[in-house]
C-alpha positions, 0 to 999 in steps of 0.5 A: 642871570642872577640879582643881588642887593649888597648892603655895606651898611653905610651909617652916616647922615643922609647927605641932603637932609642930614637925618642919620638913623640910631644904629640900632634901626640901621642894623635892623634895616639890613635883616628888614632888606633881606627879607623884602629881597626874598619875599621879591624873588631876587636871588641874592643877599649880601653884606659888606665888611668895614673897619674903618669909617662910617659903616656898621658893617664891622662883624658881617658873620654876626649880620649873616647868622640873623639873615640865616634865620630870618630867611629861607631860601635866599642865597647869603653872600658878602661883599667882601670878606676882607680875607687879608685881615683876618685869621683862616682859620676863624674865617672857616670856622664862622663861615662853615657854621652860617652854611651849616645854620643856613643849610647850604645857602652860603656864597662868600666874595673875598678881597684885600677891601676898599679901606687902606685904614684898616690894616693898622687897626689890626696890626698888619703891614698894607705893604703886605695886603696881597701877600696875606690875601694870596696866603690866606686864601691858599689855607682856607681853601684847605680848611673848607676842603681837608680835615687833619690840614698841616700848614707852614706859610709865612704869615699864619702859625704853623698848623699839624693836623688841623680840623676846623668844626663845623664842616661845611654844609655840603663842601666847600662852599662857592667863594668869588673873588672881588676886584674893583682895581687889582689885577691881583685879585683877578690872577689869583681867580683865574689861578684857582678857576674861582669866579670874580665879582667887578665892583663897577662902582665909581670908575668909567666901566671901561677900566672894569672891562680891562680886568675882567679880559685880563681874567678871562685870559688868564684862566685860559692861560692857568688851564681851566675851561673859560665856562667856569669863568663867571663874572659878577659885576655891581653897581655903585647903587639903584634908584628905581621910579617909573621912567628914567626921567622920574628916577633922575629928577628924584634922586639926582640931589642925593647922587650929587650930594654922596659923590661930592662928600666922597671927593672931599674925605678923599680929597688928593688921592689919586688912586682910582676908585676915590676922588675919582 
């Protein structure tokens, strides 16, 4: 078992005290936390990607470049790279650059993202969010694995003899598929024999177990060795204290205030992971 810290870089007032860090200090905290995670012997540090709401993670590649220079051996990752929004050519270039800069310490997690509002920002139709993800991933895999790529798809412009630079440090880096509610995401991972990360954050654990079971069934159906079916599991947060009772007493007010704010923000939205 390995352990990762994920920071999606929320930037809002503290739910109890009302104190809010300035943006520069908040971004510095990301780097400081990654350095501390490495010093403590944790295996991986990931940054999120959000383009709507109270977050400062709209440019995860810039943050990862800073982390590549601030750390020496901890694995770097994302949570998630919102591939439904992005040009696979640019993704291949940016993340291969980080892979080279960190000397092969990069893995990424891809997905459609957990925010509906980012699709209009990029001029995209949310009705095609899974179609974008499927096509963009197919092209990204080829760009990271091959040179002189020819491409004809539905959404991306045709490519002829395309080679993205730099090339990954030591071949295509591992790509995971993030899933909070989507069977499509785990089926896409199973098709390629890729690992998944289950969000395991806001819903009952039984909901995530259904997706994990489906992934493992589909992995076999697509003819892959079940041994390649790695599963990562997220958490809605982590607060440490000497005892469970102490942790509960110290963190309960923060958690309940955060949950109330989240429920109010998504009032009327009955989809899993929003207000429930």
